[in-house]
N, C-alpha and C positions, 0 to 999 in steps of 0.2 A: 482755696476760695471757700466760703462758708453760704450755702443758698439761706440759710438763716439769716445772718447780717445782711445779705442783699436785698431777701424781702423785704428787713426792716428798714434800710437806708432807701428803697423804692417805696416805701409805705409814707414815709416822712416828708420823701420829696412830694407824694401827690397832693399830703396836707397839708404844705408849705405851700403849694401853687394853686390850692384851693384856699385858701385862707387870703393870699394876695390877691386873687380873685374878688372876693367877698370887700376887700379893701377897697379895689379900683373902682368897683361897682357903687360902694359907698364914695367916693370922691366925685363921680362921675353924673352922679344922682338929680336930678333935676327938681323935684318935687321934695321940697324940704320939711314936709308932714310925716313923710315915710322915714325918716332919719331913726326911729325907732326899732321899724324892720330890720334895716341894714345892722344898726349896732346889734341887734341880737342874734344873726346870720354872722356877723365876724365873731361875736362872742363864741358862741357853737363851733365856728371851724376854729377855733384858738383852744377850745376845750379838746378840740380832736387832734390837734397839733401836738398838745401839751401831754397827753396821753399817748402819742405813738413817739414822741422823743422820749420817753420814760422808757418803753419798751424798747426800744434802740439803745439805750443809755446801758438797760440793764444785760440784753444780749450782748452788746458790744464788750464790756465789762466782762462777762463772763468769758467771752473769746480770749480776752488778756489773762484771764485766768484769776479772776476775782471773784468772789462771792457776790453774787448780782440779788438775791434773793433780800434787801435792805429797805429799811423805812426810806422813805423820799430823802428827809434831811440827809442821811448818810449815805446815800446814794449819790447825793448832790456832792458831797465832801470827795467821795472817792472820783468823781469823775473831772471834781477840780482838781485832787492830786495832780491827772493825767494831764491836766492842760486845757480839758474840752470845754469846760464850762467856767463863769465866773459863778461861785457857789453863792454869794449874797443875791443876785440878781435873780435865780432859778428859786431861790428858798422864798424869796418876794412874790415871785411869779405864782410859785405854785400855793402859796395862802390866798391870793387873790382868785386862783383857778378854782381852790377848795370853796370859796364863797358862793361861788356860781352854781352850786349844786343845791343851793338852798334860794328862797324867793329873794330878790333883790330888786330894789326902787329904781327910777329910770337915772337918776341922779350916778351911783354907782353904774349901772350900763354904762353913762358916758364917759367919766372918769377912766373906766377900766377899756373903753373901745378907744381911748386915745391914746391909753399906755399899750395897748395890742398895738396900733399902728404904730406909733413914736418909737417904741422899744421890744417889745416883745415877740415881735415878728421878727425884727433883726436878730435878737438874742437866740431863738430857735433856728433861723439860718444860717446864724456863725457857728450854733454847736453841729448841724448838719453838715457844714463845711469842714469840719477840723475833726469830724468821725472819718466822713470820704477820704480826707488827705490822708489821713492815720492808714488807714485800712487801703490802701492803694501802695501805703509805705510799707507795708507788712511782708 
């Protein structure tokens, strides 16, 4: 067992729970005037989940004997080869994540928030589950 992998797994689990908590708060809000604040919270927690996912991806690929110091697109390709992710979805998610480092308007925030809620949180969680399953089978 690798302490480094277990820490990375635990960190991603915490980030996913945090993101899901923000989504639950968004859905249960009573005041529609604070939608922008909740979307900002969801986006920030998505950014954190995304970065933590990439860290786990690198650590786990290294554990499997792969070179892990790769640019995102090659990292996703390698993780896809192992069946951990859908390369296209992760590439698209990464492109949108990169846009959040710049200023963005309310329309972009709403659209990204919807994709996070409807797709990206599931994609990240599926990645987490596939790594946990593979690690337990090692």
